[in-house]
C-alpha positions as CSV (number, residue, x, y, z in Angstrom):
1,M,0.3,0.1,-0.5
2,D,1.3,3.0,-1.2
3,F,0.6,6.4,0.4
4,Q,1.8,10.1,-0.7
5,H,0.4,12.3,1.9
6,V,-0.6,12.4,5.8
7,H,-3.2,10.4,6.6
8,I,-5.2,12.7,9.1
9,S,-8.7,11.2,10.5
10,Y,-11.5,13.2,10.9
11,A,-13.6,9.6,12.4
12,V,-12.6,9.0,15.8
13,S,-16.0,8.5,17.7
14,K,-14.6,10.3,21.0
15,L,-13.3,13.1,19.3
16,G,-16.3,13.8,17.0
17,A,-16.4,14.8,13.5
18,D,-15.1,18.4,14.0
19,I,-11.6,17.5,15.6
20,P,-9.2,16.2,13.4
21,S,-5.9,13.9,14.5
22,V,-3.2,12.5,13.1
23,S,-1.7,9.5,14.7
24,L,1.3,7.0,14.7
25,P,2.9,3.8,15.3
26,V,2.5,2.6,19.1
27,G,5.5,1.0,20.4
28,C,8.3,2.4,17.7
29,T,7.4,5.6,18.6
30,C,6.7,5.4,22.7
31,R,9.4,5.2,25.3
32,A,11.0,2.0,25.8
33,D,10.2,1.4,29.4
34,A,6.6,2.6,28.8
35,P,4.6,0.6,31.5
36,C,1.0,1.2,29.5
37,F,2.0,-1.2,26.6
38,K,0.2,-4.4,27.5
39,K,-3.1,-2.3,28.3
40,C,-2.2,0.4,25.6
41,Y,-6.0,0.7,23.4
42,A,-3.9,1.8,20.5
43,R,-3.0,-2.4,20.1
44,R,-6.6,-3.5,19.8
45,G,-9.8,-2.8,17.9
46,R,-10.0,-0.5,14.7
47,F,-6.1,0.2,15.3
48,C,-5.1,-3.6,14.3
49,F,-7.0,-3.4,11.0
50,Q,-4.2,-3.8,8.5
51,R,-5.4,-0.7,6.4
52,N,-5.0,1.2,9.6
53,R,-1.9,-0.1,10.7
54,A,-0.8,1.0,7.0
55,Y,-1.3,4.5,7.9
56,L,0.5,4.6,11.0
57,Q,3.0,3.3,9.3
58,N,2.9,5.9,6.4
59,N,2.8,8.8,8.6
60,L,5.5,7.9,10.3
61,D,7.7,7.0,7.4
62,L,6.3,10.6,5.6
63,W,7.7,11.9,8.5
64,C,10.7,10.5,8.1
65,C,11.5,10.7,4.6
66,E,9.6,14.4,3.8
67,P,9.5,16.2,7.6
68,A,8.5,19.0,5.4
69,Q,5.2,17.9,3.4
70,Y,4.6,15.9,7.1
71,E,4.5,20.0,8.6
72,Y,2.8,21.6,5.7
73,E,-0.2,18.7,5.3
74,I,-0.7,19.1,8.9
75,G,-0.5,22.8,8.8
76,V,-3.1,23.0,6.1
77,A,-5.4,20.1,8.2
78,A,-5.5,22.0,11.4
79,F,-6.2,25.7,9.5
80,F,-9.5,24.7,9.0
81,H,-10.6,23.5,12.6
82,K,-10.6,24.6,15.8
83,Y,-8.9,21.9,17.5
84,F,-6.5,19.4,16.8
85,R,-5.3,16.4,18.3
86,W,-2.2,14.7,18.0
87,H,-1.4,11.2,18.3
88,S,-4.2,9.4,19.9
89,S,-2.0,6.4,18.9
90,G,2.3,6.7,19.3
91,D,3.9,9.1,20.9
92,I,6.4,12.0,19.8
93,P,9.1,10.4,18.3
94,D,12.3,12.9,18.4
95,A,12.9,16.3,20.1
96,A,13.1,17.4,16.0
97,Y,8.7,16.1,15.6
98,L,8.7,18.2,18.8
99,E,10.2,21.2,17.1
100,M,7.9,20.5,14.3
101,M,4.5,21.1,16.4
102,V,5.6,24.1,17.9
103,R,6.2,25.8,14.7
104,V,2.7,24.3,13.7
105,A,1.1,25.6,16.6
106,L,2.7,29.5,15.9
107,D,1.8,29.1,12.5
108,R,-2.2,28.5,13.2
109,P,-2.4,30.5,16.3
110,S,-6.7,29.8,15.7
111,T,-6.4,26.3,16.1
112,R,-5.7,24.8,20.0
113,F,-3.5,21.6,19.7
114,L,-3.2,18.6,22.2
115,V,-1.1,16.0,22.8
116,F,-0.8,13.5,25.3
117,T,2.9,11.9,26.1
118,K,5.2,10.3,28.4
119,K,8.2,11.6,26.6
120,Y,8.6,13.8,29.4
121,E,12.5,14.6,29.1
122,L,11.8,15.4,25.5
123,V,9.2,17.9,26.3
124,N,11.3,19.3,29.6
125,A,14.5,19.5,27.7
126,H,12.4,21.8,25.0
127,I,11.2,24.0,27.8
128,D,14.9,24.7,29.5
129,A,16.1,25.5,26.3
130,Q,13.5,27.6,24.1
131,G,11.2,28.6,27.1
132,A,7.5,28.1,27.3
133,L,5.8,26.0,24.7
134,P,2.8,28.2,22.8
135,E,-0.1,28.9,24.4
136,N,-2.4,27.0,21.7
137,L,0.0,23.8,22.4
138,T,-1.6,21.8,25.3
139,V,0.7,19.0,26.3
140,V,-0.3,16.7,28.8
141,F,2.2,14.5,30.5
142,S,0.7,11.1,30.9
143,A,0.5,9.0,34.0
144,W,0.4,5.2,34.9
145,G,-0.2,3.9,37.8
146,S,3.2,4.7,40.1
147,F,5.0,5.6,37.1
148,L,4.6,9.3,37.6
149,P,6.3,12.3,35.1
150,D,9.1,14.0,35.9
151,N,7.0,17.1,35.9
152,P,9.7,20.3,36.8
153,H,7.7,22.8,34.5
154,N,4.6,21.7,36.3
155,L,2.3,21.0,33.2
156,P,-1.1,19.5,33.3
157,V,-1.5,15.6,33.7
158,A,-3.2,12.5,33.1
159,Y,-4.3,9.9,35.5
160,I,-5.6,6.6,34.9
161,R,-8.6,4.8,37.1
162,F,-7.9,1.6,36.7
163,K,-10.3,-1.2,36.7
164,N,-8.3,-3.5,39.3
165,E,-5.8,-1.6,40.6
166,P,-5.2,1.1,43.2
167,S,-4.2,4.4,42.0
168,A,-3.2,7.6,43.6
169,I,-5.4,10.4,41.8
170,P,-5.7,13.9,43.0
171,E,-8.9,14.9,43.9
172,T,-9.2,17.8,41.4
173,A,-8.6,15.8,38.4
174,R,-11.5,16.3,36.0
175,A,-13.7,13.1,35.2
176,C,-13.0,12.6,31.0
177,S,-16.4,12.8,30.0
178,S,-15.5,9.9,27.5
179,Y,-17.0,12.4,24.1
180,C,-14.6,15.3,23.3
181,G,-17.3,17.0,21.1
182,D,-19.4,17.6,24.5
183,C,-16.4,19.2,26.6
184,V,-14.6,21.5,24.0
185,S,-18.4,23.6,24.2
186,S,-18.0,23.3,28.1
187,G,-14.3,25.1,28.2
188,L,-13.5,22.7,30.8
189,S,-11.9,20.4,28.0
190,C,-8.1,18.5,28.0
191,W,-7.5,21.5,25.3
192,D,-7.9,23.5,28.2
193,L,-6.1,22.4,31.0
194,Q,-3.4,25.0,32.5
195,H,-0.2,24.0,34.7
196,G,-1.1,22.1,38.1
197,Q,-4.5,20.3,36.8
198,S,-4.8,17.4,36.1
199,V,-7.6,14.7,33.7
200,V,-8.6,11.3,34.9
201,F,-9.5,8.8,32.3
202,D,-11.2,5.2,33.3
203,E,-8.6,2.5,32.0
204,H,-10.3,1.3,28.4
């Protein structure tokens, strides 16, 4: 299967039709010690379909081989929408990719961007070197039980409420409504999370 362009999804049921997203393969873009790998929702369901796996790999291949085209096409897709989600599957591959995300956000100030990540070191190093992230790029550090982020810049944190395991979750954490389309209209979505705030998701 030979693709020439970034695959942007407009059909993620949780996000709603008006929130596009771009995703990457899980595993190879994730941190090596990610504790969530065995339970990762992106290794099940629709993500396992051959065509969907091909789309994800295509996106990563395009980023690696034609990064300027990848950046341009995402910027075009984001231009027509108020909200954009990075990575329903996968994570930030490397520092250059994070720098590209920042450029896209700066170039599209009318769009709010959201990413959840366990690549804490990448983000912390970028902020240490470059200063604050763009206001329209919300980076949320993902925790997993006792696996907690190194968070010197007090970025928002996402926690998981496990089905059969205890987990320490701040009492002030927002509960995910399971449908972003409702949250964005309330002003209490993950895109609106501020420093020091948190959100909690039920285990898939």
